[in-house]
C-alpha positions as CSV (number, residue, x, y, z in Angstrom):
1,M,24.0,16.0,-0.2
2,N,21.4,13.5,0.4
3,E,19.0,13.6,-2.1
4,E,16.0,10.9,-2.0
5,K,14.5,9.3,-5.1
6,I,11.4,7.6,-5.3
7,R,11.1,4.5,-7.2
8,K,7.3,3.0,-8.0
9,E,6.5,-0.7,-8.3
10,E,3.4,-1.9,-9.2
11,F,1.9,-5.6,-9.2
12,A,-1.1,-7.3,-9.4
13,I,-2.3,-9.6,-6.6
14,S,-5.8,-10.7,-5.7
15,G,-8.2,-9.5,-3.4
16,E,-7.5,-12.3,-0.5
17,K,-4.0,-11.5,-0.2
18,L,-4.4,-7.7,-0.1
19,V,-4.4,-7.0,3.8
20,S,-1.4,-9.2,4.1
21,T,0.8,-7.7,1.5
22,V,0.0,-4.3,2.8
23,K,1.1,-5.1,6.0
24,E,4.0,-6.6,5.0
25,L,5.0,-3.5,2.7
26,V,4.7,-1.2,6.0
27,R,6.8,-3.9,8.0
28,Q,9.8,-2.9,5.2
29,G,9.8,0.7,6.5
30,N,11.3,2.4,3.5
31,I,7.7,2.8,1.5
32,R,6.4,6.3,1.1
33,R,3.0,5.7,-0.1
34,V,1.2,2.7,-1.6
35,T,-2.0,3.0,-3.8
36,I,-4.3,0.7,-4.2
37,K,-6.6,0.4,-7.5
38,N,-9.0,-2.0,-9.6
39,K,-8.4,-3.8,-12.3
40,E,-9.4,-1.1,-14.4
41,G,-7.0,1.1,-13.4
42,K,-8.9,3.4,-10.6
43,T,-7.9,4.4,-7.4
44,L,-9.4,2.9,-4.4
45,I,-7.3,4.2,-1.3
46,E,-4.4,6.2,-1.5
47,I,-2.4,5.2,2.2
48,P,0.7,7.9,3.1
49,L,2.9,6.6,4.8
50,T,5.4,8.5,7.5
51,L,7.8,7.4,9.8
52,G,6.2,6.5,13.3
53,V,3.2,5.1,11.3
54,V,2.6,2.0,12.5
55,G,0.3,-0.4,15.2
56,A,-2.7,1.2,16.3
57,V,-2.5,4.2,14.0
58,L,-2.8,1.6,10.8
59,L,-5.9,-0.1,12.3
60,P,-8.6,1.6,10.9
61,T,-6.6,2.0,7.2
62,L,-6.3,-1.7,7.5
63,A,-10.1,-2.4,8.3
64,A,-10.5,-0.1,5.3
65,I,-8.0,-2.3,3.3
66,G,-10.1,-5.3,4.5
67,A,-13.6,-4.2,3.1
68,I,-11.9,-3.3,-0.2
69,A,-10.2,-7.0,-0.2
70,A,-14.0,-8.4,0.3
71,L,-15.3,-6.3,-3.0
72,V,-12.4,-6.9,-5.5
73,T,-10.7,-10.1,-6.9
74,E,-8.3,-8.7,-8.2
75,C,-6.3,-5.4,-7.9
76,T,-2.7,-3.7,-8.5
77,I,-0.6,-2.0,-5.4
78,V,1.5,0.9,-6.8
79,V,4.4,1.1,-3.8
80,E,6.5,4.4,-4.2
81,K,9.6,3.5,-2.4
82,V,12.7,6.0,-1.0
83,E,15.9,5.4,-2.0
84,E,18.5,7.1,-1.0
């Protein structure tokens, strides 16, 4: 039986590194969801990632992340990874 296990990782970054960090996470390919929270822990955006979500499909989301990055100095990224 092939069961998927989801592991959550959480790390703090500066707003200026937000877009590049999300792009790198998407490139890794084993990410199910990315959640961006402000320093108080309030969710700013949740990005569900599925197979095939790349390129032009992500451009509007990356633009929204860029707007968030301009507004926050610190944020936390919560990453849900699929483990086999």
